[in-house]
C-alpha angles and dihedrals in degrees: 000000000000124000121224106240089211093055091048091052092051092049093052090047092051091048092051090048091050093046090048091052092046091049091047090049093048090045091055099054121095097238121083112238124197132173124202134186126235091281093054095254118143114254099172140353135180126241092259090060090047090054091046096057092031095230132123123248094257093055092049102046110087094010121119112260092221088063099048097037107041110179134189139198126202089358095303126109116252111243122233092255091052096047113118094241092055090043088058097043099043098038098033086231141146125210152132129239139164119239139172118243098243105204100047121095092213109069108250118185117203132194106211121195118187134191129194114223123194107205098179139326092292105029134062137163143187129232119202126197111195126193127190106231097167095119093049090045093051091046091050091048091050091046090050089051090049090050093048090048091047090051089050091049091048090049092046093048090044091051091046091049092049090047091046091048090049092048091047092051090046092049090048092052091044090050090051090047092047091048091050092050090045090050090047088051092052092045091050093047092049093049091046090052094047092048095042098064100052092039091053090047092052095041091049093050096045091077091053092044091050090052092048091051091049089052091050093048089049089052091050091051090049092053089050091052096046100040112064097173105055114190114251093240090057092046090050091050091048089053093047093053093037091235095190092053091044092053092050097042103040094074088050089053091054090046090052092047090052091050089049094050090047088053091050090049089053090051091048091050091051091049091051091049092049092047089072085098093105095050113112101189129092110247137176105249141173104247092200089063089052092051093045092048091051090050089050090055092048094044094111090055091056094059119103133230137200091282100039135040120237116265115253119221119205120188126198102179118186124204096278119184120223108286124215108230147118094281098198093051092047090052088051089057091051088050093053095045098044090043092053091047092050091049092047091052093046093052095042110116094213090067095049090100119062097243110164091206093052103055126168107243139181115197120198119195128179131182145149107270097190137331089287107039146037130211132216117195119195111186131174131187093225133125096299125211138269119246090252093056093040092056091057106039093104093048114112113256093008111135137156091205123106117270111284095021100085141019096211089230104103098086093033090057091044090055092051092049095049102035105028101029099038104021092239136124133259116186137164134213122183142165125197112254094007105069143250137278127201113201115204118190119187131181113239089224111045109245096197 
């Protein structure tokens, strides 16, 4: 069968025209297209690919794709065996993966899609479609950074809000506690004032009354000496009132009353000293008076009962100078620490039996630590604390008491008063089963 040369020429012409149109169309699309043979050598590429690798068509055709399109992942160059074209040819696979264009200074991210094409039994090829996703990649990276920063800001703000809420709650509880202590100080001062006037009146008149009674007793004795024949009615009355016993006992009654009024005056003085809680000025005070007045207030708590021995207080006072401080607040610290020690001793199982050799005791020691500071040590022989509890006793709201029986603010407020308000130190040492000691160090001259 013969072939018409004219028809063949027309067919070739039409094929060239079609191929030209196809190449023009492929060159106009945004994706870079490249076709390799079974050895990975470039057989054809469109204009977008040529612009991507910045090479002319003659340099590209016949070159190995791995040489003119070096790719990397995670900062490491992709080896020849891992290159998409060899993946397709060797594994007969299709796929899509993002890579970084290795040789360019400006970071270019490429999305490479590859397809395996089996031409015949002896020949295969790979077609790659490559899209520049640098802008999307950078936008995603920026978005990720923004999200991470936003998360950091949210965490920071959340942490600040939690901390602020905690501080607010702490301040609220401290204000309530301060108000309670201030109210207590005012109440104590009012009671002390109301008691002080009548007690002073009674105490002052007891001396006069005692002298008057002595004069009357002297007069009675004089009558008895001078009148030998006492009328029967008077003798009967003397026997009824036991005149001899009355004369001997009445001075003792006045002495006892005087001791009682002196004791009341001491209590009133202690109450007045303790009521300094609402004073705001720094004053030079005798710390021993503050400790003694606090013990006076707590006297009822020291007493025993049928199930628990009374708590013994031992004092080893050193020669302390007057110390500049907020006296009322320091008294508040003494109240918190001594109150905690008393409660620990009263609830300690080892003192539940009235053993005279195992007595609950609080020892208070004071001394001059150095030319600039003094120290007060308050130690009990109670149950002591574990290291875990000891490490948290100054934390706000931490308490080992049952719910509703403690705010957990006493020692926290004490710490702030001593350390933050006065520039001193408040430390705790404790051993389970052997007791606890609170160490208070105060500067002689207030540093705040």
